[in-house]
N, C-alpha and C positions, 0 to 999 in steps of 0.2 A: 607312625606305625607303633613305635614304642610308648608313645603317650597313651594310645588305644589299648595296648596290652595292660599297662599299668592300671587303667580304669576299667578293665573288664570285670563285671560283676559276677559271671558264671564261673570263672576260673578262680579255684581256691589259692590261698597264699603260697602254699608250698610249689603248687604246680605253675603259678604264675611267676615265681622266681626262676624256675627252670625254663620257662618260656622266655623271659627276659635274657637269660644267659644263652639260650639257644639263638635268639634273635642277635646278639652281639657277636656270635661266633659264626655268622653266615658268612661263607666265602662267595664273592662276587665276581663272576666272569662276564667281561663286556667285549662285545664284537668277535674277537678271535685271539688265540694264543700266540705269543711272539714266536713260539717254535715253528709254526706254520710258514714263517718267512726264512726259516733256515734249512736250505735244501738238503744238507747232509742229514740232519735229524729226520726229515721226512723220508729220505731214501733209505735210512737205516731202518726206519719203523716198517717200510713196506718191501724189504728185501727178500721176504719169502713169498711175494704175491707177483705171480707172472701172468700177464694177460694175452690172450690169443688174438683179439681183434674181432671176435665173433659176440655179438651183443648177449645172447642167451648164456653161452659158456662163461663169458666174463662175468655176467650177473651171479652166476652160480659160484665162481671162484671167489669173487668178492665177499659175497655171503658166508662162505665157508671160511675165509680168511678172518672175517670179523668174528664169527662163532668160535674159531680155534683160539683167537686172542682172548676172548672172554673167558673161555675155559681155562686159559693158561694163567689167569689172575685169581683162579679159585683158590681159596684157603691162604691168599697172600694178604698182607697188611694193606689197608686201604689208605692211599696217598690222596688226600682231598684236593691237592693242587695238581695231579697229573694232567699234563696239556691235552692228552687224547681224549679225555673225558669231555672236553670242550670244543673238539674239532670240528664239529658239524656246523661250520660258521656260516654257511650260506643258507641255512634253514630259515625260513620267515617264521620265527617262533621265539618265545622264552620258555624256559623249562625249570622246574624245581627238581634238582637231583637229590633225593632224599637220603641216599647213601653217602652223600658227602656234606650234606647240609648246605648246599650251594645253589645259587641261582645263576642261571646261565641266560644272557640276552645276546642272542646271535646277531651277527653282522647283517643278515639277510632282513631283519625286521627294523633296522635302524635306518630306514629311508621313507620317503613319503608312500602313503599318507600317514604312516605311523609316527614318523619323526622327521623333523627338519630343524636344523640348528639356527636359522635365520628367521624364525617366526615366534610369536610370543609364547612364552613357556607354558601358559595354560592351556594352549592347544595341544602341545605334546603331552601335557599331563592327561588330557582327555583321552588321547589315543594310546600311546604306548605305555603311559602311566597306568592305565586300567589293565593292561596286559601283565605288567610287572607286578601290580598290586595282587591280582588274582593268584599269580604263582606264590607270591609271598604268604598269601593267606593259607595256602595248603601246608605251610610249615607249622601251623598250630591247629590244623583240623584233626579229624579222626584217622586220617592217614599220617600226617605229619607226628602226631602223638606216639607213633612207634618208633621213631627215630630220635636219638638225643643230639646234643649240640655238636658231636664228632660225627654223625651220621651212622652211628652203631645202632643195631636194633636193640631198643630199650624203651620200653612203655613208660613214660614219665607223668601221665595223668593219674590223679588220685581218683577214688571212687566217687567222691562227691562231684568233681568236675565232670566225670564221665557221665553220670547220671543226669546232671542238668543240661549238658550237651545233647544228649539223646532226646530229652523232653523238647528243647529247642529245635532240634532236628526234625521232629515230627511235625512241626508247623510248616517247614519248608516242603517236606514230602506231600503234605496235603495240599499245599498251595499248587504245586506243579502237576498233581494229579488232576486237577481241575482244567488243564489245558489240553487242547487237542489240535494236532497237525492237521488242519482241514484239507490240505491237498491230498493227503492219503487216508483220512479218517481215522486216524489212530491215535488215542490219548497217550500223553507222556506218562511213563511210570516214574513216579517221583522217587521211589526207593532205589532205582538204578542210577539216577542222576543227582542225588542229593548232595554228594560231595563237590561236584563242580558247580551246582547251583547255589551252594552257601558260599563258595568262593567268589562267584560272580556278584552275589548280594554284597559281601563284605568288601570286595575290592571297590565297588561303586562308592560305598560310603567313605572309604579311605581316599580314594581320588577326588571326590567332592571336596573334602577337607583340605587336601593339598592344593586343589585348583583355587580355593578361595585365598589361599596365602599367595599364590602367584598372581591372582587377579589384583590383589591389594598393591603389589609392586607395580603391575601393569598400569593399574589407574593412576598411580603417582606419576609415572612416565606420561601417561595420556593427558593428564591435567597439565602437565609443563608444556606439552605439544599444544593444548588448546590455547594457552596464554600467548602462544606465538601465532597461531593461525586465527584465533578469535572466533572460530565457528566449528561446530563438531565434526569429526571424521566419520563417515558412515557409508557402508557399502550399499549401493542402490538395491532396494527390493529386499534387503536383508534386516527387517524391522523385528529384531529379537533382542532380548536382553542379554547380558553376558551369562547369566545362569541358564538361561534357555539354550544358548549356543553351547555351553558345556554338555547338557543333557543330549542334544543333537549329535554332537561329535562323539560321545561315548557310544551312541547307538550305531553310528556308522561303522564301528569296528566290525559289525556283524551284518553288514549289506552283503546279500548273497543272491546271485541268480541261480537258484537250486532246481535240479531236476527232480521228478518224482522219484526216481531210483536212488538218488543222492539222499534224499529225506528218509527213505525207507532204510538206507545203509545206516544212517545215524541212529534211528530209531532201534535198530536190532544189533549194532555193533559199537556204538560210542556211548562212553559214560556222561557226555554232555549232551544238554538239551538242544534241539534244533535251533538254528540262528534266531528266528523270530522270537522265540522264548527266552533267549539269552538277552534280548532287549526288554521285552515286556515284563518278565519276571522282576529283574532287579529294579527297574524304574518304578513299577507299580509298588514296589515294597518301601520306597524311599519318600518320606513325607515332604522332603524339600522339592522334589520333583512335582508333586501335586500342588505345591505352593507356587512354584514358578509358572506353571501353566493353569493355574485355578481350576484344578479337576474337582468336580463335586465330591464330597464324601459319599462313599459308597458306590462310586463309579468303577469301572474296569480297572482305570489306572490310579484309582485312590481308593482301594477297599478298607473297610473299617478294621479289619484284622490284619497287622502287618507282622512279619517275623523278625525278632531282634536278636542280633548276635554280637555285633561289634558297634 
């Protein structure tokens, strides 16, 4: 990631230095805060919350408690490492917390299919690596530009960087404007989803590069195994190259059994594109994908015009 930042052509030197400093200052929260295991700390935190045993009433009380707590923090100094910021540990998600310049990777997502400690690392890169990279990319986009290295509201892009970014952004907007969710017959509004689309495209580029480093180590181990076994290890019916497997795995992040109503809700209320186009959009923008699957130039998955950010 840092290497990509250093080599960015659209970001001007002054803004690039601020971006690098912001990257070095990112706070990383992994799985859950230690304080959640301390019963006394947790009880003290919730001492003003009393539950009745009735679902609706308790839902209201919890929401009120959370809102009251948020309001109590108003005008107080921001402590970037407060444990309660990272307490939603069972969410299946990773989050960029702009106001703290922090990345939270919750316990809920550190399990199959996103992550397994005993499988080749490149598989984890393709799954959870893509999720983490997506959140990292927001640190340096048109939303992340509004927050400095400490998470304070402080616009750190220069005018030239802003102008070049807006020009590149238009390419992505036009690309996604051409997509239609066939199940509901509604075209995607590229202007509404551009921030998330750019993060998807940029994340795939980053994880592909990281995956290549992982594959390099994997192949060294694989070659040593071959010398002992004297014949290749291959799963039956899985006649794909390692590159092709990476692309397939990255697409599996968005496997969805979606109802028509769900797709309508995404179109009207979500800043993300529908799952299908979170696959097609980034993959069709990556020349290495087209090379891996021999996609003809000018085809749907290898368009002549591609959008370049990272």
